[in-house]
C-alpha positions as CSV (number, residue, x, y, z in Angstrom):
1,M,-27.8,-108.7,-24.2
2,L,-27.9,-112.5,-23.3
3,G,-31.3,-112.1,-21.8
4,I,-32.6,-110.3,-24.9
5,L,-31.2,-113.1,-27.1
6,Q,-32.8,-115.7,-24.9
7,A,-36.1,-114.0,-25.0
8,L,-36.0,-113.9,-28.8
9,K,-35.1,-117.6,-28.9
10,H,-37.8,-118.6,-26.4
11,P,-40.7,-116.1,-26.7
12,A,-43.5,-116.3,-24.2
13,R,-46.6,-118.1,-25.5
14,E,-49.7,-116.0,-25.7
15,P,-53.2,-117.1,-26.8
16,T,-53.3,-114.8,-29.9
17,A,-54.0,-115.6,-33.5
18,V,-51.0,-115.6,-35.7
19,K,-51.2,-115.0,-39.4
20,N,-48.8,-116.9,-41.6
21,I,-46.9,-114.6,-43.9
22,S,-44.8,-116.1,-46.7
23,S,-41.1,-115.3,-46.4
24,M,-39.5,-113.0,-48.9
25,Q,-37.6,-114.7,-51.7
26,G,-34.0,-115.1,-50.7
27,T,-31.3,-113.5,-52.8
28,T,-27.5,-113.8,-52.8
29,T,-25.7,-110.7,-51.6
30,Q,-23.4,-109.4,-54.3
31,P,-19.9,-108.1,-53.1
32,K,-20.2,-105.1,-55.4
33,D,-23.4,-104.1,-53.7
34,L,-21.8,-104.2,-50.3
35,A,-18.8,-102.2,-51.7
36,A,-21.1,-99.6,-53.1
37,L,-23.0,-99.4,-49.8
38,R,-19.7,-98.9,-47.8
39,H,-18.6,-96.3,-50.3
40,A,-21.9,-94.4,-50.0
41,F,-21.8,-94.6,-46.2
42,Q,-18.3,-93.2,-46.1
43,A,-19.3,-90.3,-48.4
44,W,-22.4,-89.7,-46.3
45,S,-20.6,-89.7,-42.9
46,N,-17.3,-88.1,-43.8
47,N,-17.9,-85.5,-46.5
48,P,-21.6,-84.9,-46.8
49,D,-23.0,-82.5,-49.4
50,P,-24.9,-79.5,-48.2
51,L,-28.4,-81.1,-48.4
52,T,-27.2,-84.3,-46.6
53,R,-25.5,-82.2,-43.9
54,L,-28.7,-80.2,-43.5
55,T,-30.9,-83.2,-43.1
56,Q,-28.4,-84.9,-40.7
57,R,-28.4,-81.9,-38.4
58,L,-32.2,-81.4,-38.6
59,S,-32.8,-85.1,-37.7
60,S,-30.9,-84.7,-34.4
61,T,-33.6,-82.6,-32.7
62,L,-37.4,-82.1,-32.5
63,S,-37.0,-78.6,-31.3
64,L,-38.5,-76.3,-34.0
65,E,-36.5,-73.3,-32.8
66,T,-33.2,-75.4,-33.0
67,Q,-34.2,-76.7,-36.4
68,L,-34.8,-73.2,-37.7
69,G,-31.4,-72.1,-36.3
70,I,-29.8,-75.0,-38.2
71,L,-31.6,-74.1,-41.4
72,A,-30.5,-70.5,-41.1
73,E,-26.8,-71.5,-40.6
74,E,-26.8,-74.0,-43.5
75,L,-28.6,-71.5,-45.8
76,A,-26.2,-68.7,-44.9
77,S,-23.2,-70.9,-45.7
78,T,-24.5,-71.3,-49.3
79,I,-26.7,-68.3,-50.0
80,P,-26.0,-65.1,-48.0
81,F,-29.0,-63.3,-46.6
82,D,-29.5,-60.5,-44.0
83,A,-32.5,-61.9,-42.1
84,L,-34.6,-65.0,-41.8
85,S,-38.0,-65.2,-40.1
86,Y,-40.6,-67.9,-39.6
87,R,-44.2,-67.6,-38.4
88,H,-46.8,-70.3,-37.7
89,Q,-49.7,-70.9,-35.4
90,I,-49.5,-74.3,-33.6
91,A,-52.2,-75.5,-31.3
92,H,-53.8,-72.0,-31.2
93,R,-50.5,-70.4,-30.2
94,D,-48.3,-68.2,-32.3
95,F,-44.7,-69.4,-33.0
96,V,-42.3,-66.8,-34.2
97,F,-38.6,-67.2,-35.0
98,A,-36.4,-64.4,-36.3
99,T,-32.7,-63.9,-36.8
100,G,-30.7,-61.0,-38.4
101,M,-31.8,-57.6,-39.7
102,G,-34.0,-57.3,-42.8
103,G,-33.4,-55.7,-46.1
104,P,-35.7,-54.4,-48.9
105,H,-35.6,-57.5,-51.0
106,R,-37.3,-60.7,-49.8
107,C,-38.5,-64.1,-50.8
108,E,-41.3,-65.8,-48.9
109,Y,-42.3,-69.4,-48.9
110,R,-45.5,-71.0,-47.5
111,L,-44.4,-74.5,-46.3
112,N,-47.0,-77.0,-47.4
113,L,-46.6,-80.8,-47.3
114,E,-49.3,-83.4,-48.1
115,G,-52.0,-80.7,-48.0
116,M,-51.0,-79.4,-44.6
117,Y,-49.6,-75.9,-43.9
118,Y,-46.5,-75.7,-41.7
119,G,-45.7,-72.0,-41.5
120,T,-44.2,-69.2,-43.6
121,L,-40.5,-68.7,-44.1
122,T,-39.2,-65.3,-45.2
123,L,-35.7,-64.3,-46.2
124,N,-34.6,-60.7,-46.5
125,R,-31.5,-59.1,-48.1
126,R,-30.2,-55.7,-49.1
127,R,-29.6,-56.9,-52.7
128,K,-31.9,-58.9,-54.9
129,F,-31.8,-62.7,-54.9
130,S,-30.8,-64.2,-58.3
131,D,-32.8,-66.9,-59.9
132,D,-30.1,-69.4,-59.1
133,E,-30.1,-68.4,-55.5
134,L,-33.9,-68.7,-55.3
135,Q,-33.6,-72.2,-56.8
136,G,-31.0,-73.1,-54.2
137,I,-33.2,-71.8,-51.4
138,E,-36.0,-73.9,-52.6
139,M,-33.8,-77.0,-52.7
140,M,-32.7,-76.4,-49.1
141,I,-36.3,-75.9,-48.0
142,S,-37.4,-79.1,-49.8
143,A,-34.8,-81.0,-47.8
144,A,-35.9,-79.4,-44.6
145,I,-39.7,-79.6,-44.9
146,F,-40.0,-83.2,-43.4
147,P,-38.0,-82.5,-40.2
148,L,-39.8,-79.1,-39.8
149,R,-43.2,-80.9,-40.2
150,N,-42.1,-83.4,-37.5
151,A,-41.1,-80.6,-35.2
152,C,-44.5,-78.8,-35.7
153,Q,-46.4,-82.0,-35.0
154,Y,-44.3,-82.6,-31.9
155,I,-45.2,-79.2,-30.5
156,A,-48.9,-79.8,-31.3
157,I,-48.8,-83.1,-29.4
158,E,-47.1,-81.4,-26.5
159,Q,-49.6,-78.6,-26.4
160,T,-52.5,-81.0,-26.6
161,A,-51.2,-82.7,-23.5
162,L,-51.1,-79.4,-21.7
163,T,-54.4,-77.9,-23.0
164,D,-57.9,-78.3,-21.6
165,S,-60.0,-79.7,-24.3
166,L,-63.2,-77.9,-23.4
167,T,-61.9,-74.3,-22.8
168,S,-58.7,-74.5,-24.9
169,I,-56.7,-72.9,-22.1
170,P,-53.8,-74.6,-20.3
171,N,-54.7,-77.4,-17.9
172,K,-53.6,-78.4,-14.4
173,R,-50.5,-80.2,-15.8
174,A,-49.4,-77.1,-17.6
175,M,-50.0,-75.1,-14.4
176,D,-48.0,-77.5,-12.3
177,E,-45.0,-77.1,-14.7
178,D,-45.3,-73.3,-14.7
179,L,-45.5,-73.1,-10.9
180,K,-42.4,-75.1,-10.6
181,R,-40.6,-72.9,-13.1
182,A,-41.9,-69.8,-11.4
183,S,-40.7,-71.1,-8.0
184,V,-37.2,-71.5,-9.3
185,L,-37.1,-68.1,-10.9
186,A,-38.6,-66.4,-7.8
187,D,-35.9,-67.9,-5.6
188,R,-33.1,-67.2,-8.0
189,Y,-33.9,-63.6,-8.7
190,G,-35.9,-62.6,-5.6
191,E,-39.0,-61.7,-7.7
192,D,-42.6,-61.7,-6.5
193,Y,-45.1,-64.2,-8.0
194,S,-48.7,-64.5,-7.0
195,L,-51.4,-67.1,-7.6
196,I,-55.2,-66.6,-7.9
197,L,-57.5,-69.6,-7.5
198,C,-61.1,-69.0,-8.7
199,D,-64.2,-71.1,-8.3
200,L,-67.6,-70.5,-9.9
201,D,-70.3,-70.2,-7.2
202,H,-73.1,-72.7,-7.1
203,F,-72.0,-74.2,-10.4
204,K,-73.5,-77.6,-9.6
205,A,-76.9,-76.0,-9.4
206,V,-76.4,-74.7,-13.0
207,N,-75.7,-78.2,-14.3
208,D,-78.6,-79.7,-12.3
209,K,-81.1,-77.1,-13.6
210,H,-79.9,-76.3,-17.1
211,G,-77.9,-79.4,-18.1
212,H,-74.2,-80.0,-18.9
213,V,-74.4,-78.4,-22.3
214,V,-75.2,-75.0,-20.8
215,G,-72.7,-75.7,-18.0
216,D,-69.9,-76.4,-20.5
217,H,-70.8,-73.3,-22.5
218,L,-70.6,-71.3,-19.3
219,L,-67.1,-72.7,-18.6
220,Q,-66.0,-71.7,-22.0
221,L,-67.3,-68.2,-21.5
222,T,-65.7,-68.0,-18.1
223,A,-62.3,-69.0,-19.5
224,K,-62.6,-66.3,-22.2
225,A,-63.7,-63.7,-19.7
226,I,-60.7,-64.4,-17.4
227,E,-58.3,-64.2,-20.4
228,N,-59.7,-60.8,-21.3
229,A,-59.5,-59.6,-17.7
230,I,-55.9,-60.4,-16.9
231,R,-52.7,-58.9,-18.2
232,N,-50.6,-60.1,-21.1
233,S,-47.9,-61.3,-18.7
234,D,-50.4,-63.4,-16.7
235,S,-51.4,-67.0,-17.5
236,V,-54.8,-68.6,-16.9
237,Y,-55.4,-72.4,-16.4
238,R,-58.4,-74.6,-15.8
239,F,-57.5,-76.0,-12.4
240,G,-60.4,-78.4,-12.0
241,G,-64.1,-78.8,-12.9
242,E,-65.3,-75.3,-12.3
243,E,-62.0,-74.0,-10.8
244,F,-59.6,-71.7,-12.6
245,A,-56.1,-70.4,-11.7
246,V,-54.1,-67.3,-12.7
247,L,-50.3,-67.1,-12.4
248,L,-49.0,-63.5,-12.1
249,P,-45.3,-62.9,-12.4
250,H,-43.6,-59.8,-10.8
251,T,-46.8,-59.2,-8.8
252,G,-47.4,-58.7,-5.1
253,D,-50.5,-59.0,-3.0
254,P,-52.1,-55.6,-3.8
255,E,-51.7,-55.9,-7.6
256,A,-52.8,-59.5,-7.5
257,R,-56.0,-58.5,-5.6
258,E,-56.7,-55.9,-8.3
259,V,-56.5,-58.5,-11.0
260,A,-58.7,-60.9,-9.0
261,E,-61.3,-58.2,-8.7
262,R,-61.2,-57.6,-12.5
263,V,-61.7,-61.3,-13.0
264,R,-64.6,-61.4,-10.6
265,H,-66.4,-58.5,-12.2
266,A,-65.8,-59.9,-15.7
267,V,-67.3,-63.2,-14.9
268,G,-70.1,-61.6,-13.0
269,S,-71.1,-59.6,-16.1
270,L,-71.6,-62.8,-18.2
271,K,-75.1,-63.5,-19.4
272,V,-76.3,-66.7,-21.0
273,D,-79.7,-67.0,-22.8
274,C,-81.4,-70.2,-21.6
275,G,-84.5,-70.0,-23.8
276,G,-86.5,-67.2,-22.1
277,T,-84.5,-67.0,-19.0
278,E,-81.1,-65.3,-18.6
279,L,-78.5,-67.1,-16.6
280,S,-75.7,-65.3,-14.8
281,I,-73.1,-66.5,-12.3
282,T,-70.5,-65.3,-9.8
283,I,-67.0,-66.4,-8.9
284,S,-65.0,-66.4,-5.7
285,C,-61.2,-65.8,-5.7
286,G,-58.4,-66.6,-3.4
287,V,-55.0,-64.9,-3.7
288,A,-51.6,-65.9,-2.3
289,R,-48.1,-64.4,-3.0
290,R,-45.4,-67.0,-3.1
291,L,-43.1,-67.1,0.0
292,P,-39.3,-67.7,-0.3
293,E,-38.3,-71.3,-0.5
294,E,-42.0,-72.4,-0.7
295,N,-42.8,-75.3,-3.0
296,A,-45.7,-75.3,-5.5
297,N,-48.0,-77.5,-3.3
298,Q,-47.6,-75.2,-0.3
299,W,-48.3,-72.2,-2.5
300,I,-51.4,-73.7,-3.9
301,A,-52.6,-74.7,-0.5
302,R,-52.4,-71.1,0.8
303,A,-54.3,-69.8,-2.3
304,D,-56.9,-72.6,-1.7
305,E,-57.2,-71.5,1.9
306,A,-57.9,-67.9,0.8
307,L,-60.5,-69.2,-1.7
308,Y,-62.1,-71.3,1.1
309,R,-62.5,-68.1,3.2
310,A,-64.0,-66.3,0.2
311,K,-66.6,-69.1,-0.2
312,D,-67.2,-69.2,3.6
313,Q,-67.7,-65.5,3.8
314,G,-70.5,-65.2,1.3
315,R,-69.0,-66.0,-2.1
316,N,-68.6,-63.5,-5.0
317,C,-65.6,-61.9,-3.3
318,T,-61.8,-62.0,-3.1
319,R,-59.7,-62.9,-0.2
320,V,-55.9,-62.7,0.2
321,F,-53.9,-65.0,2.3
322,A,-52.2,-62.8,4.8
323,S,-48.4,-63.5,4.6
324,I,-45.3,-62.1,6.2
325,G,-42.1,-62.2,4.2
C-alpha cells in the first residue's frame, strides 16, 4: 500500500501532452446526505427488496447459465411457475437453458436492449398467469436484462477468441483446451478418444496458381465438408494454415479410420469453378488413438507422424499410428 501511495505522490514523468481540465466546483457535504446514504446502504445490504436482491446476485457472475438459474430462483420465490426455458444463438452456437416441466399456459419474452436481441425467455404453468403476475415477471426481467446482456457478450468474446475467423470453426486454441479436457476424462473413466489430423494436398500450388481469394474459399468449403462428414459427437478445428483436426470421443482406431475416410471422400468431391476451369483438391489424414497417461502434445505428435506417412506414401490417403495399449 505504501508503494502505491508513493507512486501516486510521485508519478513517473512521461513525454505526453496533458490537457488541463477545470476542477469541479467544490461543495460542502451535508450530514443529512451522509445519514441518508448510510441508511440506504443498510437497507440495500441487510434487507434488500426482490429486485435489488436479484441484481445483486446476477452481478456476482458472468456465467449465463448461472444467471438464468438465479433468475429462475428469484422468479419462483415471487411468482410460481412450472418451467422456465431460454434460447439464444451466440457466436453461431445455440445456447439452451431449461428447468422444470412445462404446462399448457405460457408467457414468452424476446429480450431486446438498445436494439440488440439477447434471447427468448419462456415461462410455462399449468394455470393461467394473471395480469399482475405478468407485470411482476416483466419487472423482474427488466431488472435482469443488463446482467444477461453482459453474460451474452462475455460468451461472444470468449467464442471469438476460440474461433477461426475465416472458416468459423474452432481454432487451435480451442483444440488445445478440448484435448486437455479429453485427456483428463479418458484417464478418469478409461474411455477411448481418437484424433485425426488432416492436411490439404498441394494447397500452396492452389494459392500460387489461383490466388488467395480462391484458396480462402476452398478452406471454407473444406471446413464445411468436414463438418458434414463427421458425427454429431465429433469436433472439427482449423489446426493451421491448410491443416484441420477432428476430435472423436468414445472412438477407437477402426471407427476413427472410418470417419477419416469419410472426410477424405467429402473433401475430394469438392469442385470450385475458377472461370472456365474446375478446381478440385485432395486431403491426407493421420489418425491416433490416445494412449493412457499420454499428454496432449504427445498425442498430437503421433497423429502428426501418421499424417506424415500419409503424405510420404502418395497423399490422398489415411494412415493410422499403430499403437499398443
